[in-house]
Structures are given as C-alpha cells and as structure tokens.
C-alpha positions in Angstrom: 58.8 0.3 30.7 61.6 1.7 32.7 61.8 -1.3 35.0 61.9 -3.7 31.9 64.8 -1.5 30.4 66.8 -1.8 33.6 66.1 -5.7 33.6 67.1 -6.0 30.0 70.4 -4.2 30.6 71.2 -6.5 33.5 70.6 -9.6 31.4 72.7 -8.1 28.7 75.5 -7.6 31.0 75.2 -11.0 32.4 75.4 -12.4 28.8 78.6 -10.5 28.3 80.2 -11.6 31.5 83.4 -13.7 31.6 82.3 -16.5 33.9 85.1 -18.4 35.5 87.8 -19.7 33.0 89.4 -23.1 33.9 92.4 -22.8 36.1 91.4 -19.2 37.1 93.0 -18.5 40.6 91.1 -15.1 40.8 87.4 -14.4 40.5 85.7 -10.9 40.7 82.4 -10.8 42.3 79.9 -7.9 43.4 77.9 -5.2 41.9 78.2 -2.9 39.1 81.3 -1.1 40.2 83.1 -4.3 39.4 80.9 -5.1 36.2 81.1 -1.6 34.7 82.7 -1.3 31.3 82.9 -5.2 30.9 81.1 -4.7 27.5 84.3 -2.9 26.4 86.7 -5.4 27.8 87.8 -2.7 30.3 86.1 -3.9 33.5 88.0 -4.7 36.6 88.4 -8.3 35.9 89.5 -7.6 32.4 92.2 -5.2 33.5 93.2 -7.6 36.3 93.8 -10.4 33.8 96.0 -8.1 31.7 98.0 -6.9 34.7 98.6 -10.2 36.3 98.9 -12.1 32.9 96.6 -14.8 33.9 92.8 -15.8 33.4 90.4 -14.0 36.0 86.9 -15.0 36.5 84.0 -12.5 36.6 80.6 -13.2 38.2 79.8 -9.6 39.1 76.5 -8.1 38.1 75.0 -4.5 38.1 72.1 -4.2 40.6 73.6 -7.2 42.8 73.3 -6.9 46.6 74.7 -8.6 49.6 71.4 -9.5 51.3 69.5 -10.4 47.9 67.3 -7.5 48.5 67.6 -6.7 44.7 67.0 -10.0 43.4 67.8 -13.8 43.5 70.3 -15.9 41.7 73.5 -13.9 40.5 71.9 -10.7 41.7 72.4 -12.1 45.3 76.2 -11.8 45.8 76.2 -14.5 48.4 75.0 -16.8 45.6 77.6 -15.4 43.2 80.3 -16.8 45.3 78.6 -19.8 47.0 80.2 -22.4 44.8 83.6 -20.6 44.1 86.8 -22.6 45.0 89.3 -20.2 43.4 92.5 -19.1 45.4 91.2 -15.6 45.6 87.9 -13.8 45.5 87.9 -10.1 44.8 84.6 -8.6 45.9 82.5 -5.5 47.0 79.0 -5.0 47.9 76.5 -3.3 49.9 75.6 -0.1 48.0 72.4 -1.6 46.4 71.3 -2.9 49.8 71.6 0.7 51.3 69.7 2.2 48.4 69.8 5.5 46.4 70.7 8.4 48.5 71.4 6.6 51.8 68.5 8.8 53.3 65.7 6.3 54.1 64.6 5.8 57.7 65.9 2.2 57.5 69.4 3.1 56.5 70.9 2.5 59.9 69.3 -0.8 60.4 70.2 -1.9 56.9 73.9 -1.0 57.6 73.8 -3.2 60.7 72.3 -6.1 58.8 75.2 -5.8 56.3 78.0 -5.7 58.9 78.0 -5.0 62.7 80.0 -2.0 64.2 82.8 -4.6 65.2 83.0 -6.0 61.8 82.3 -9.5 63.0 78.8 -10.2 62.2 76.2 -9.6 59.5 75.5 -10.5 55.9 79.0 -9.3 54.6 81.1 -11.1 57.2 78.9 -14.3 56.6 79.6 -14.2 53.0 83.3 -13.7 53.6 83.4 -16.4 56.4 81.7 -19.0 53.9 84.6 -18.4 51.4 87.2 -18.6 54.1 85.9 -21.8 55.4 86.6 -23.3 52.1 90.0 -21.9 52.1 89.4 -19.1 49.6 91.4 -15.9 50.3 89.2 -12.7 50.0 90.2 -9.2 48.9 87.4 -6.7 50.0 87.3 -3.5 47.8 85.7 -0.6 49.6 83.8 2.0 47.7 85.0 5.3 46.5 82.9 8.4 46.9 81.2 9.3 43.6 80.7 12.9 42.5 76.9 12.4 42.5 76.9 11.6 46.2 79.7 13.7 47.6 78.6 15.9 50.4 75.5 13.9 50.9 74.3 11.7 53.7 75.8 8.8 51.9 79.3 10.0 52.8 78.8 9.3 56.5 77.1 6.0 55.9 79.8 4.7 53.5 82.6 5.9 55.9 80.9 3.9 58.6 80.7 0.9 56.3 84.4 1.3 55.4 85.5 1.3 59.1 83.5 -1.8 59.7 84.8 -3.7 56.7 88.3 -2.7 57.6 87.9 -4.1 61.0 86.5 -7.3 59.5 89.6 -7.7 57.4 92.0 -6.9 60.2 90.7 -9.8 62.2 91.6 -12.4 59.5 95.1 -12.7 57.7 93.2 -14.3 54.8 91.1 -11.2 54.1 92.8 -8.2 52.4 91.2 -4.7 52.4 91.6 -2.0 49.9 89.9 1.4 49.6 88.9 2.3 45.9 88.9 5.9 47.3 92.5 6.0 47.6 92.8 5.9 43.7 89.4 7.2 42.5 88.7 10.9 43.6 85.3 12.5 43.2 87.0 15.6 42.0 88.4 13.9 38.9 85.3 13.4 36.4 87.5 11.6 34.0 87.3 8.7 36.3 83.6 8.4 36.1 81.0 7.4 33.7 78.3 10.0 32.6 76.0 9.0 35.5 78.9 10.4 37.7 78.5 7.2 39.9 80.3 4.2 38.1 83.7 4.2 36.9 84.9 5.2 33.5 87.3 2.8 31.7 90.1 4.9 33.3 88.4 4.6 36.7 88.2 0.8 36.4 91.9 0.8 35.4 92.9 2.5 38.5 90.9 0.2 40.6 92.2 -2.9 39.2 95.9 -1.6 39.6 95.0 -1.0 43.3 93.8 -4.6 43.5 96.7 -6.1 41.5 99.2 -4.5 43.6 97.5 -5.7 46.8 97.2 -9.1 45.6 100.8 -9.3 44.7 101.8 -8.2 48.1 99.6 -10.6 49.8 100.3 -13.6 47.4 103.7 -13.2 45.7 102.8 -16.6 43.9 100.3 -14.8 41.7 103.1 -12.9 39.9 104.3 -16.2 38.7 
C-alpha cells in the first residue's frame, strides 16, 4: 500500500507539471528538489518564470534519478532532457541514485558511476554532454544539506559529488554551477518542508533567486 501511495503521488505531481510552453528558453529538469511546491505554483520553475518574466518549462519529477535506477520514462532524468532544445536547461540529480542515508556498501561505487573524481565521465557528465552537443547551455544546481541528514555520512558523500560537478562545470563555459547550500541552510527550518528534506515555498524561492541571478550573469539576453 505504501508503494502504491508513493507511486500515486508521483503521478499526481506529473499531472500537475507545467511541461514546456511554446517559446520557453529555460526548462527545469531533475528530481523532487526542483518539483516540490509545484502544486502551490511555488516550485523552482514557477518562481523562475516570475523572476525572469518569461515562460519556463518544467519536466522535473519526485523520485527521478540520473541513472534511471528509480524508474523509466520521466523518472529517468536523462530521458527528461533527451528531446529538449531550449536555450537553457536548469537541472539537478543524483540523490535518489545514492539512496536514503548514503550508508550502503555500494555508495562509493554509485557516486563513481554518477560522476568521476575529475568530473569528466559518468552518468551526470554524459547527460550534460548530450545537451551541450545540441547547443543547449546547462545550469547545474548542487544540493543543499537538509536538516534530516546534516552530520550523517551523506554530508561527506554530497561534498564529494559537489566538488566533482563543480569540476565538470569548470571545464565547459556552457555549463554554470550553483550551490543551493549557499542560500538554503540546514539551521533555518523555515526553508524546509515538514519532512526536513525538501524545500518549503520559501526555500524554493531562495533557490530560484540563486538560479535566476546566475542565469542573468551568464546570459544577459535572458533579462530582455
């Protein structure tokens, strides 16, 4: 019953998704950090559309993974973005691949499959490279630390993944890196939903402001 409930919630969120409006120059992809609060018109894509005064697509879904380990179709982030041709794709991913608690014996191997130490190979760079080959610019949003996992083994694992994705971005001028932890602190519970993992509407607003400012710096034409 619990699995059915989770699956139903995923489908419900998908049904409430924004899709990709005609003429959208920005599309948000990834997992629940991006999709959260969408039902209240307060998700990251909703806020970006308001802040940039233009349509923003949204193909993100809760429980989505980079490697497709949590499901096929739109739950596979590589498939979310496969046909996108927008000017920018804003994306995240990897948490659902690593699993709850980051304490499994395979955690290190999963991290290496997601992205190598030098940031140049693995599932994440492959997804980004596919977009770049089509001329799409990418903003990669690294995870914040949530109160639920602060001080756990997840902190070390996510720090490693952050360093690797930052190196990936540094190697390509068409990839912008932002750290959501710069604006979402685990010490401020008002920025988190009741589960102390996902962002509250205020948390989503901070994330979208961080992303909007980075996009404007990288691409001033978006301000027009």
